C-alpha positions, 0 to 999 in steps of 0.5 A, a space after each residue: 311336662 311337670 318338674 317331677 316328670 322331667 326329673 324322672 325322665 332324666 333319671 331314666 336317661 342317665 340310668 340307661 346310659 351308665 348302667 354298665 359303667 364299671 369305673 366307679 362313675 356308674 348309675 349308682 354313683 349318680 343315684 347316691 349323689 342325687 339322694 345326698 344332694 336332696 338330703 343336703 338341699 333340704 337343709 339349705 334355701 335352694 331351688 331343689 329342682 336345679 339341685 336334682 337336675 344338676 346332680 343327675 346330670 353332673 357326670 353325663 360327660 365327665 372330663 375323665 372320659 372326654 379327653 379332659 374337656 371340662 365343657 363336654 358335660 355342660 354341653 350334653 346336659 344342655 342338649 338333654 334339657 332342651 329336648 325336654 323343654 326345660 326353661 332357659 334360666 334353669 338350663 343355665 343354672 344347671 350347666 354352670 354347676 356341671 361345668 364347675 363341679 369337678 375337683 381339678 387338683 390340690 392347688 386349684 380353687 373350684 368355687 361355686 357361685 350358687 348355693 345349688 352348686 355348692 350342694 351338688 359339689 358337696 354331694 359329689 365329693 361326699 361319694 368320693 370319700 368313706 367306704 364307698 369312696 374307697 371302693 370307687 377309687 380302686 375301681 377307677 384305678 383298675 379301669 385305668 390299669 394303675 398300680 394299686 400302690 408303689 412306695 417309690 412313687 410319692 404323692 403330688 399336690 398338683 398345682 394346676 388342672 393340667 398336672 392333675 389331669 395327666 397324673 397316672 400315679 398309683 391309686 393309693 396316691 389319690 388319697 393324698 392328692 384328693 380324697 383326704 383334702 375333701 373334708 376341708 373343701 365342703 361348702 355346707 354345714 351338712 356336707 361338713 358334718 357328713 364328711 367327718 366320719 367318712 374322712 376318719 374311716 379313710 384314715 383308719 383304712 390307710 393305717 390298716 393298709 400300710 400295716 398289712 403292706 409291711 406285714 405288721 397286721 
């Protein structure tokens, strides 16, 4: 099987698994991350095959839906790649990216060792901000029965993954606990540039949200 055929096969597997997902972590999220990763990867010196595989499989078993298990995604991705006879060094590179791609709290550093990992991480984080990111945030909050906003509950900059993992704060808090922090955590020049407009859009949205909340707009 050629590299392109492997990519197409994995895309089909992932689309089938996530086509009915409704928490903002659906096939179209993965598709957007895949397209963004390709775009960013084309501006960097990367192994684009690794970038495409990792972006397609980055949410294959997200810790948020697997009892907080950060290794679940890498394990499932490995099994899929082995079934398609992908060579070991590629599998190791892809699973390393998947194991480390997630945001784990404001106080937790999540560095990527490879440039391929940095590209995939940027693409994933870009889909968490801007107009689509806002829509995904409320979709996820609704799927977890979280309040949209409660002014009596103050956002928390979580110091570790355990605190972040167990947070049940209202959806608006997530902007301050993660989304507004992502612009400064981009790895690549292209990722940083794309993040600027998306970040500003979120700031404008929040200003409008709070004005409407208080009956000022």
